[in-house]
C-alpha positions in Angstrom: -40.1 21.6 9.8 -42.8 21.3 7.1 -45.2 23.6 8.8 -42.8 26.0 10.5 -43.9 29.7 10.4 -43.5 32.5 12.8 -47.1 33.6 11.8 -48.4 30.6 13.7 -46.5 31.6 16.8 -48.5 34.8 16.9 -51.8 33.4 15.7 -52.3 30.4 17.9 -52.1 30.0 21.7 -49.0 27.9 21.9 -47.4 27.0 25.2 -44.5 24.9 23.7 -42.2 24.9 20.7 -40.8 21.6 19.5 -37.3 21.4 18.0 -37.3 18.9 15.1 -35.1 15.9 15.3 -33.4 16.9 12.1 -31.7 19.7 14.0 -31.0 17.5 17.0 -29.2 14.8 14.9 -26.9 17.4 13.4 -26.3 19.3 16.6 -22.6 18.3 17.0 -21.7 18.2 13.3 -23.4 21.4 12.2 -22.7 24.9 13.7 -25.8 26.0 11.8 -28.0 23.4 13.5 -26.6 24.4 16.9 -27.3 28.1 16.1 -30.9 27.3 15.1 -31.5 25.4 18.3 -30.0 28.2 20.4 -32.1 30.8 18.6 -35.2 28.7 19.0 -34.6 28.3 22.7 -34.0 32.1 23.0 -37.1 32.9 21.1 -39.2 30.5 23.2 -37.8 32.0 26.4 -38.6 35.5 25.3 -42.2 34.5 24.5 -42.5 32.6 27.8 -42.9 29.2 26.0 -41.4 25.8 26.8 -39.1 24.1 24.3 -39.1 20.4 23.7 -36.4 18.7 21.6 -37.4 15.5 19.8 -35.3 12.7 18.5 -32.7 12.7 21.3 -30.7 9.4 20.8 -27.4 10.0 22.5 -26.0 11.3 25.8 -24.0 13.9 23.8 -27.2 15.3 22.3 -28.9 15.3 25.6 -26.1 17.2 27.3 -25.6 19.7 24.4 -29.4 20.5 24.4 -29.2 21.1 28.1 -26.2 23.4 27.6 -28.2 25.3 25.0 -31.1 25.8 27.5 -33.4 23.0 26.4 -34.0 20.6 29.4 -37.3 19.2 28.0 -36.3 16.4 25.6 -37.8 13.2 24.2 -36.3 10.3 22.2 -34.9 6.8 22.2 -32.1 7.9 24.5 -34.7 8.0 27.3 -37.2 5.3 26.2 -38.8 3.8 23.1 -42.5 4.6 22.3 -44.7 2.8 24.8 -48.4 2.0 25.3 -50.1 4.1 27.9 -49.9 1.5 30.8 -46.2 0.8 30.2 -45.5 4.5 30.0 -47.2 5.1 33.3 -45.0 2.4 34.9 -41.9 3.8 33.2 -42.6 7.4 34.3 -43.1 6.3 38.0 -39.8 4.3 38.0 -37.6 6.3 35.6 -34.1 7.3 36.7 -32.2 9.8 34.6 -29.5 7.9 32.7 -26.7 10.0 34.3 -27.9 8.8 37.7 -28.4 5.1 36.8 
């Protein structure tokens, strides 16, 4: 949010755009936040970029982001921050919450 600018999207060789958690946390309560997320996803797709949403804390947020076209997500809903060794173990053994 603090360093957002479309100039950077053209200037630097990005392969991903990250959606700030401030939009994710307001996703269900704010039509404007949902519109910004949807527009960001559309922009990224048109530029052939991946989109990652950060700060996903609930199943509702996870599902809404997926509905809006953002399958790449991170946040406490999936796991807390982990040291590298623990992350490698978690990654190998992770089961999506909806399948657990």
